C-alpha positions as CSV (number, residue, x, y, z in Angstrom):
1,X,74.9,-14.8,-7.6
2,X,75.7,-13.1,-10.9
3,X,79.1,-14.1,-12.3
4,X,79.6,-17.2,-10.1
5,X,79.0,-20.8,-11.1
6,X,75.9,-22.3,-9.3
7,X,77.9,-24.6,-7.0
8,X,80.2,-21.7,-6.0
9,X,77.3,-19.3,-5.4
10,X,75.6,-21.8,-3.1
11,X,78.8,-22.2,-1.1
12,X,79.5,-18.5,-0.9
13,X,76.0,-17.8,0.4
14,X,76.2,-20.6,2.9
15,X,79.6,-19.5,4.2
16,X,78.3,-15.9,4.6
17,X,75.3,-17.1,6.6
18,X,77.5,-19.5,8.6
19,X,80.0,-16.7,9.4
20,X,77.2,-14.5,10.7
21,X,76.0,-17.3,13.0
22,X,79.4,-18.2,14.2
23,X,80.0,-14.7,15.4
24,X,77.3,-15.4,18.1
25,X,79.6,-18.1,19.5
26,X,76.7,-20.4,20.4
27,X,76.8,-24.2,19.9
28,X,73.3,-24.0,18.3
29,X,74.6,-21.5,15.9
30,X,77.6,-23.7,14.9
31,X,75.2,-26.6,14.4
32,X,73.0,-24.4,12.2
33,X,76.0,-23.2,10.2
34,X,77.1,-26.8,9.6
35,X,73.7,-27.7,8.3
36,X,73.6,-24.6,6.1
37,X,76.9,-25.6,4.5
38,X,75.7,-29.2,4.1
39,X,72.7,-27.9,2.3
40,X,74.9,-25.9,0.0
41,X,77.0,-29.0,-0.8
42,X,73.8,-30.9,-1.6
43,X,72.7,-28.2,-3.9
44,X,76.1,-28.3,-5.6
45,X,75.9,-32.0,-6.0
46,X,72.4,-31.7,-7.6
47,X,73.5,-28.9,-10.0
48,X,74.2,-29.7,-13.7
49,X,77.9,-28.9,-13.1
50,X,78.3,-31.7,-10.6
51,X,80.3,-34.6,-12.1
52,X,81.1,-36.7,-9.0
53,X,79.9,-37.7,-5.5
54,X,82.3,-35.6,-3.3
55,X,79.8,-32.7,-2.6
56,X,77.2,-35.2,-1.4
57,X,79.8,-37.1,0.7
58,X,80.9,-33.8,2.3
59,X,77.3,-32.9,3.1
60,X,76.6,-36.3,4.7
61,X,79.8,-36.0,6.7
62,X,78.9,-32.5,7.9
63,X,75.4,-33.6,8.9
64,X,76.8,-36.7,10.8
65,X,79.2,-34.4,12.6
66,X,76.4,-32.0,13.5
67,X,74.6,-34.9,15.2
68,X,77.7,-36.2,17.0
69,X,78.8,-32.9,18.3
70,X,75.4,-31.3,19.1
71,X,73.0,-34.2,19.5
72,X,71.0,-33.1,16.5
73,X,68.8,-36.0,15.3
74,X,67.3,-33.9,12.6
75,X,70.7,-33.5,11.0
76,X,71.2,-37.3,11.2
77,X,67.8,-37.8,9.4
78,X,68.9,-35.3,6.8
79,X,72.2,-37.3,6.4
80,X,70.1,-40.4,5.9
81,X,68.0,-38.8,3.2
82,X,71.1,-37.5,1.4
83,X,72.7,-40.9,1.6
84,X,69.5,-42.5,0.2
85,X,69.4,-40.1,-2.7
86,X,73.1,-40.8,-3.4
87,X,72.6,-44.6,-3.2
88,X,69.6,-44.5,-5.6
89,X,70.2,-41.8,-8.3
90,X,67.6,-41.7,-11.0
91,X,68.4,-43.9,-14.0
92,X,71.2,-45.8,-12.2
93,X,71.5,-49.0,-10.2
94,X,71.1,-48.9,-6.5
95,X,74.2,-49.0,-4.3
96,X,73.3,-51.6,-1.6
97,X,76.1,-50.4,0.8
98,X,75.1,-46.8,0.4
99,X,71.4,-47.7,1.1
100,X,72.4,-49.5,4.3
101,X,74.3,-46.4,5.3
102,X,71.1,-44.4,4.7
103,X,69.1,-46.9,6.8
104,X,71.6,-46.6,9.7
105,X,71.4,-42.9,9.7
106,X,67.6,-42.8,9.4
107,X,67.1,-45.3,12.2
108,X,69.5,-43.4,14.5
109,X,67.8,-40.0,13.9
110,X,64.3,-41.4,14.1
111,X,65.0,-43.2,17.4
112,X,65.4,-39.7,18.9
113,X,63.1,-37.7,16.6
114,X,60.2,-40.2,16.1
115,X,57.7,-37.6,14.8
116,X,59.6,-37.0,11.6
117,X,57.1,-38.2,9.0
118,X,59.5,-37.7,6.0
119,X,62.2,-39.6,7.8
120,X,59.9,-42.6,8.3
121,X,58.9,-42.6,4.6
122,X,62.5,-42.6,3.4
123,X,63.2,-45.4,5.8
124,X,60.3,-47.4,4.5
125,X,61.5,-46.9,0.9
126,X,65.1,-47.7,1.8
127,X,64.1,-50.9,3.7
128,X,62.0,-52.0,0.7
129,X,64.9,-51.3,-1.7
130,X,67.1,-53.8,0.1
131,X,64.3,-56.4,0.3
132,X,63.5,-56.1,4.0
133,X,59.8,-56.0,3.6
134,X,58.9,-56.5,7.3
135,X,60.9,-53.5,8.3
136,X,59.5,-51.5,5.4
137,X,56.0,-52.3,6.5
138,X,56.8,-51.3,10.1
139,X,58.3,-48.0,8.9
140,X,55.3,-47.3,6.6
141,X,52.8,-48.1,9.4
142,X,54.7,-45.7,11.7
143,X,54.8,-43.0,9.1
144,X,51.1,-43.1,8.6
145,X,50.3,-43.1,12.4
146,X,52.7,-40.2,13.0
147,X,50.8,-38.0,10.5
148,X,47.7,-39.7,9.2
149,X,46.5,-36.8,7.1
150,X,49.3,-35.5,4.9
151,X,48.4,-34.9,1.2
152,X,52.0,-34.3,0.3
153,X,53.0,-37.8,1.4
154,X,49.7,-39.6,0.5
155,X,50.7,-40.7,-3.0
156,X,54.1,-42.0,-1.8
157,X,52.3,-43.9,1.0
158,X,49.8,-45.3,-1.5
159,X,52.7,-46.5,-3.8
160,X,54.4,-48.3,-0.9
161,X,51.1,-49.6,0.3
162,X,50.4,-51.2,-3.1
163,X,53.9,-52.7,-3.2
164,X,53.4,-54.2,0.3
165,X,49.7,-55.1,0.0
166,X,50.1,-58.9,0.2
167,X,51.8,-58.5,3.6
168,X,49.3,-56.1,5.1
169,X,46.8,-57.2,7.7
170,X,43.3,-55.8,7.9
171,X,44.3,-52.8,10.0
172,X,47.2,-52.0,7.7
173,X,44.9,-52.2,4.7
174,X,42.5,-49.8,6.3
175,X,45.4,-47.4,6.9
176,X,46.6,-47.6,3.3
177,X,43.0,-47.3,2.0
178,X,42.7,-44.0,3.9
179,X,45.9,-42.8,2.2
180,X,44.5,-43.8,-1.2
181,X,41.4,-41.7,-0.5
182,X,43.5,-38.7,0.6
183,X,45.7,-39.1,-2.4
184,X,42.8,-39.3,-4.8
185,X,41.4,-36.1,-3.5
186,X,44.7,-34.2,-3.5
187,X,46.5,-35.7,-6.6
188,X,44.2,-37.8,-8.7
189,X,46.5,-37.9,-11.7
190,X,49.3,-39.3,-9.7
191,X,47.0,-42.0,-8.3
192,X,45.9,-42.9,-11.8
193,X,49.6,-43.3,-12.7
194,X,49.8,-45.9,-9.9
195,X,47.0,-48.0,-11.4
196,X,49.5,-49.8,-13.7
197,X,48.3,-53.4,-13.1
198,X,44.9,-55.0,-12.6
199,X,45.8,-55.8,-9.0
200,X,46.7,-52.1,-8.2
201,X,43.6,-50.9,-10.0
202,X,41.4,-53.3,-8.0
203,X,42.9,-52.2,-4.7
204,X,42.3,-48.5,-5.5
205,X,38.7,-49.3,-6.5
206,X,38.2,-51.1,-3.2
207,X,39.7,-48.1,-1.2
208,X,37.4,-45.7,-3.0
209,X,34.3,-47.9,-2.8
210,X,33.1,-46.1,0.3
211,X,32.7,-42.9,-1.7
212,X,30.6,-43.6,-4.8
213,X,31.3,-40.2,-6.4
214,X,35.1,-40.7,-6.0
215,X,34.9,-44.2,-7.4
216,X,32.8,-43.1,-10.3
217,X,35.3,-40.4,-11.1
218,X,38.1,-42.9,-10.9
219,X,36.4,-45.3,-13.2
220,X,35.7,-42.5,-15.7
221,X,39.3,-41.4,-15.6
222,X,40.6,-44.9,-16.2
223,X,38.8,-45.1,-19.6
224,X,37.2,-48.1,-21.3
225,X,40.5,-50.0,-21.8
226,X,40.9,-50.6,-18.1
């Protein structure tokens, strides 16, 4: 909105939408209004003007309340994702307590909304961040089985699969290999960026071996030094 700081504009817009929904007087509308305002708080927290954590904390509290009051597991998952991002900001050390808060919210939401593929991926990443590799593997496996073909998540799944590769059994490795193939088709540059070590490169080669044209393109893209 012209003339307003970004964080204020986000809130004004959210409040206007929330007021319109509240006029309806329906619990679902109140739930939606709380989530809208939480999204505005998260946008404020992500803006260049943000200097502290309170906007994110308020958003997480609103999303938690939306779930408690209206049994909204999607809001709980959103709270978990917000807590994850707050606990692991780019360029800063992870907050283990905040990451466990994220895991608790994600597990609670996913127990009632098990088809949320983004929620499972954030849970897998959060579990791995605190060193619980067995739980991370289970979450990754579930994330893939819930939505096996998802180009938007395939690179992230590939990255986690490479990190967890020594723990994977034959079935899990086939699942991850499928994700590597999907990722290579959808986002080859991002897959190349994951080929940082000889082990990762060998795994990607193995996954692409069933498609000679794809493997040939991968080898050519690597260059002679690798």
